[in-house]
C-alpha positions as CSV (number, residue, x, y, z in Angstrom):
1,M,19.5,31.3,-65.9
2,L,18.8,30.9,-69.6
3,R,17.6,27.3,-69.0
4,R,15.2,28.6,-66.3
5,L,13.9,31.2,-68.7
6,C,13.4,28.6,-71.5
7,L,11.5,26.3,-69.1
8,K,9.3,29.2,-68.0
9,V,8.4,30.0,-71.6
10,M,7.7,26.3,-72.3
11,S,5.6,26.1,-69.2
12,E,3.5,29.2,-70.2
13,A,3.1,27.9,-73.7
14,N,1.8,24.5,-72.3
15,F,-0.5,26.4,-70.0
16,L,-2.0,28.4,-72.9
17,E,-2.4,25.2,-74.9
18,N,-4.3,23.7,-72.0
19,V,-6.6,26.7,-71.9
20,K,-7.2,26.3,-75.6
21,S,-8.0,22.6,-75.3
22,G,-10.3,23.2,-72.3
23,K,-8.1,21.4,-69.8
24,V,-7.7,24.6,-67.9
25,S,-10.8,26.7,-67.3
26,I,-11.1,30.4,-68.2
27,Q,-11.4,31.3,-64.5
28,D,-8.3,29.3,-63.6
29,A,-6.4,31.0,-66.4
30,L,-7.5,34.5,-65.1
31,N,-6.4,33.5,-61.6
32,H,-3.0,32.4,-63.1
33,L,-2.5,35.6,-65.1
34,K,-3.3,37.8,-62.1
35,K,0.3,37.0,-60.8
36,L,2.0,38.4,-63.9
37,P,3.9,40.6,-64.7
38,F,5.7,43.9,-63.8
39,E,8.5,45.9,-65.4
40,D,11.5,46.9,-63.3
41,L,12.6,50.5,-64.1
42,G,15.3,50.5,-61.5
43,F,13.6,53.2,-59.3
44,A,10.1,51.6,-59.7
45,K,8.5,48.3,-60.6
46,V,5.5,49.1,-62.8
47,D,2.7,46.7,-62.2
48,Y,0.9,46.1,-65.5
49,H,-1.5,43.4,-64.2
50,R,-3.0,45.3,-61.3
51,N,-6.1,46.1,-63.5
52,L,-6.7,42.3,-63.9
53,R,-6.1,41.5,-60.2
54,T,-8.0,44.4,-58.6
55,G,-10.2,45.9,-61.4
56,Y,-8.3,49.2,-61.7
57,P,-4.8,50.0,-63.0
58,E,-1.9,51.0,-60.8
59,V,-2.2,54.6,-59.6
60,V,0.9,56.8,-59.4
61,F,1.5,58.5,-56.0
62,C,3.6,61.5,-57.0
63,L,4.7,62.8,-53.6
64,G,8.4,62.2,-53.1
65,K,9.0,61.4,-56.8
66,T,10.8,63.6,-59.3
67,V,9.1,64.9,-62.4
68,D,11.2,62.6,-64.6
69,Q,10.4,59.6,-62.5
70,V,6.7,60.2,-62.7
71,K,7.0,60.8,-66.5
72,S,8.8,57.5,-67.0
73,I,6.1,55.6,-65.1
74,I,3.3,57.3,-66.9
75,M,4.9,56.5,-70.3
76,K,5.0,52.9,-69.4
77,L,1.4,52.8,-68.2
78,M,0.3,54.6,-71.4
79,E,1.5,51.6,-73.4
80,Q,-1.2,49.5,-71.7
81,D,-4.0,51.6,-73.1
82,N,-5.7,52.0,-69.6
83,N,-6.8,55.2,-67.9
84,I,-4.1,56.6,-65.7
85,M,-4.4,58.5,-62.5
86,A,-1.6,60.3,-60.6
87,T,-2.3,61.6,-57.1
88,R,-0.8,64.3,-55.0
89,A,0.4,65.9,-58.2
90,T,1.8,69.5,-58.2
91,R,1.4,71.9,-61.2
92,E,5.0,71.0,-62.0
93,I,4.2,67.3,-62.2
94,Y,1.2,68.1,-64.4
95,D,3.3,70.2,-66.8
96,G,5.8,67.3,-67.1
97,I,3.0,64.8,-67.8
98,S,1.5,67.1,-70.4
99,E,4.8,66.9,-72.3
100,I,4.1,63.2,-73.0
101,A,0.3,63.2,-72.8
102,E,-1.3,66.3,-74.4
103,D,-4.8,65.2,-73.2
104,A,-3.8,65.1,-69.6
105,L,-6.3,66.8,-67.2
106,Y,-5.3,68.4,-64.0
107,Y,-7.8,68.6,-61.1
108,E,-6.1,71.3,-59.1
109,T,-8.1,71.1,-55.9
110,A,-7.9,67.3,-55.8
111,R,-4.2,67.4,-56.9
112,I,-4.9,64.6,-59.4
113,V,-3.7,64.2,-63.0
114,V,-5.7,62.0,-65.3
115,V,-4.8,60.6,-68.7
116,K,-7.9,59.1,-70.3
117,R,-7.3,56.2,-72.7
118,R,-10.8,54.7,-72.7
119,E,-14.4,55.7,-71.9
120,L,-15.7,54.9,-68.5
121,V,-18.7,52.7,-67.8
122,V,-20.5,54.8,-65.1
123,S,-22.4,53.0,-62.4
124,E,-25.9,54.3,-61.7
125,K,-25.4,53.9,-58.0
126,I,-24.4,57.2,-56.3
127,I,-21.4,57.9,-54.0
128,A,-21.9,60.9,-51.8
129,V,-18.9,62.9,-50.7
130,V,-19.7,65.0,-47.7
131,S,-17.3,67.6,-46.3
132,A,-17.6,69.4,-43.0
133,G,-15.9,72.7,-44.1
134,T,-14.4,74.4,-47.1
135,S,-11.0,73.8,-45.7
136,D,-11.5,70.1,-46.2
137,L,-12.1,70.4,-49.9
138,P,-8.7,69.2,-51.1
139,V,-9.2,65.9,-49.4
140,A,-12.9,65.7,-50.3
141,E,-12.2,66.4,-53.9
142,E,-9.4,63.8,-54.0
143,A,-12.1,61.3,-52.9
144,A,-14.7,62.6,-55.3
145,V,-12.4,62.7,-58.4
146,T,-11.0,59.2,-57.6
147,A,-14.5,57.8,-57.4
148,E,-15.5,59.5,-60.7
149,I,-12.4,58.3,-62.6
150,M,-13.1,54.8,-61.4
151,G,-16.5,55.0,-63.0
152,N,-18.9,56.2,-60.4
153,K,-21.6,58.9,-60.2
154,V,-20.6,61.3,-57.4
155,E,-22.8,63.8,-55.6
156,R,-20.9,66.5,-53.6
157,I,-22.4,67.8,-50.4
158,Y,-19.9,70.4,-49.1
159,D,-19.6,72.7,-46.1
160,V,-22.2,71.0,-43.9
161,G,-20.3,70.5,-40.7
162,V,-21.7,70.2,-37.2
163,A,-21.4,73.9,-36.4
164,G,-24.6,74.3,-38.4
165,L,-26.5,71.1,-38.6
166,H,-29.4,72.7,-40.5
167,R,-27.0,72.8,-43.6
168,L,-26.7,69.0,-43.4
169,L,-30.4,68.4,-42.8
170,A,-31.2,70.5,-45.9
171,N,-29.4,67.8,-47.9
172,I,-31.1,64.8,-46.3
173,D,-32.6,63.6,-49.6
174,A,-29.1,63.5,-51.2
175,L,-27.8,61.6,-48.2
176,F,-30.5,59.0,-48.6
177,R,-30.0,58.6,-52.3
178,A,-26.4,57.5,-51.9
179,N,-25.3,53.9,-52.0
180,V,-22.0,54.7,-50.2
181,L,-21.0,57.9,-48.3
182,V,-17.5,59.4,-47.8
183,V,-17.5,61.9,-44.9
184,V,-14.6,64.2,-44.7
185,A,-14.0,66.3,-41.6
186,G,-11.2,68.0,-39.6
187,M,-11.3,69.8,-36.3
188,E,-13.0,67.2,-33.9
189,G,-14.3,65.1,-36.8
190,A,-17.9,64.7,-35.4
191,L,-19.6,64.8,-38.8
192,A,-19.0,61.1,-39.6
193,S,-20.9,60.1,-36.4
194,V,-23.8,62.4,-37.3
195,V,-24.1,61.0,-40.8
196,G,-23.6,57.5,-39.7
197,G,-26.5,57.8,-37.4
198,M,-28.8,59.0,-40.2
199,V,-28.3,56.6,-43.1
200,D,-28.6,52.9,-43.8
201,K,-25.6,52.7,-46.1
202,P,-21.8,52.3,-45.5
203,V,-20.0,55.4,-44.3
204,I,-16.3,55.9,-45.0
205,A,-14.9,58.5,-42.6
206,V,-11.8,60.6,-43.6
207,P,-10.2,62.6,-40.9
208,T,-8.3,65.7,-42.1
209,S,-5.4,67.6,-40.7
210,I,-7.4,70.8,-40.6
211,G,-7.7,72.3,-37.1
212,Y,-6.0,74.3,-34.4
213,G,-3.2,73.0,-32.2
214,A,-5.0,70.4,-30.2
215,N,-6.2,68.9,-33.4
216,F,-2.7,67.4,-33.6
217,G,-2.5,67.3,-37.3
218,G,-5.8,65.3,-37.7
219,L,-5.2,62.9,-34.8
220,S,-8.2,64.3,-32.8
221,A,-10.5,63.8,-35.8
222,L,-9.1,60.3,-36.4
223,L,-9.7,59.3,-32.7
224,T,-13.2,60.7,-32.8
225,M,-14.1,58.7,-35.9
226,L,-12.5,55.5,-34.6
227,N,-14.6,55.9,-31.4
228,S,-17.8,56.7,-33.1
229,C,-20.9,55.2,-31.4
230,A,-22.7,55.1,-34.8
231,A,-22.5,51.7,-36.5
232,G,-21.5,51.1,-40.1
233,I,-18.6,53.5,-40.2
234,G,-15.1,52.6,-41.4
235,V,-12.2,55.0,-41.1
236,V,-9.2,55.6,-43.4
237,N,-6.0,57.4,-42.6
238,I,-5.7,61.1,-42.1
239,D,-6.1,63.1,-45.3
240,N,-6.5,59.9,-47.4
241,G,-9.1,61.0,-49.8
242,F,-7.8,58.7,-52.5
243,G,-8.1,55.7,-50.2
244,A,-11.7,56.6,-49.3
245,G,-12.7,57.2,-52.9
246,Y,-11.1,53.9,-54.0
247,L,-12.8,51.9,-51.2
248,A,-16.2,53.6,-52.0
249,S,-15.9,52.5,-55.6
250,M,-15.1,49.0,-54.7
251,I,-18.2,48.8,-52.4
252,N,-20.3,50.5,-55.1
253,R,-19.5,47.8,-57.7
254,L,-20.2,44.8,-55.5
């Protein structure tokens, strides 16, 4: 094992010498470094190079983790001097993070904790987050805050569901200004189809678990969005505001 480790160190040293001498290009070096490294904490493997591979550091999903586990992961990520985001965080999780990061911010509606370590470069292109009802706000805010923390300008257009289309039409200029739109809706989930039929930009539809019994915990909204006759709509999982905000950010920076 020691021999393999020594060979690996020598190999990496030779690789860096080849970069220095110009035998290996900067792009090839970046592609090589994208595979390295992570730290094994026993209960978690903290991925330090996700920022290099994907353009944004690893995000901590708090649901199912103990406060101590989340704190241990956050402490390791803080050593990398990147901005840190923890999703589905309770007030108890936030209080724990605050013990090791006094500047931690808690977005209660979004259930997100953020520890800022560097200033964001904000894109001028707008992501619009559109929600059908006030009950959808936790998921909508998860998408909005995620997009903002990833360096995007976000415009919120809330409580404009299909039960009163005049509310949506009153915000038509804001819809047209957006480069990407995240549409969040529960019940039957029809809002995504309506918005998708009005704009010429990508629409990311997010079904929520809000609704009465036949909503089946968001399944009816999910199926409606998947079966939309409007083109240009992609659908993420039920209540996945984070996934929608992340994807919107990736599209926005192309």
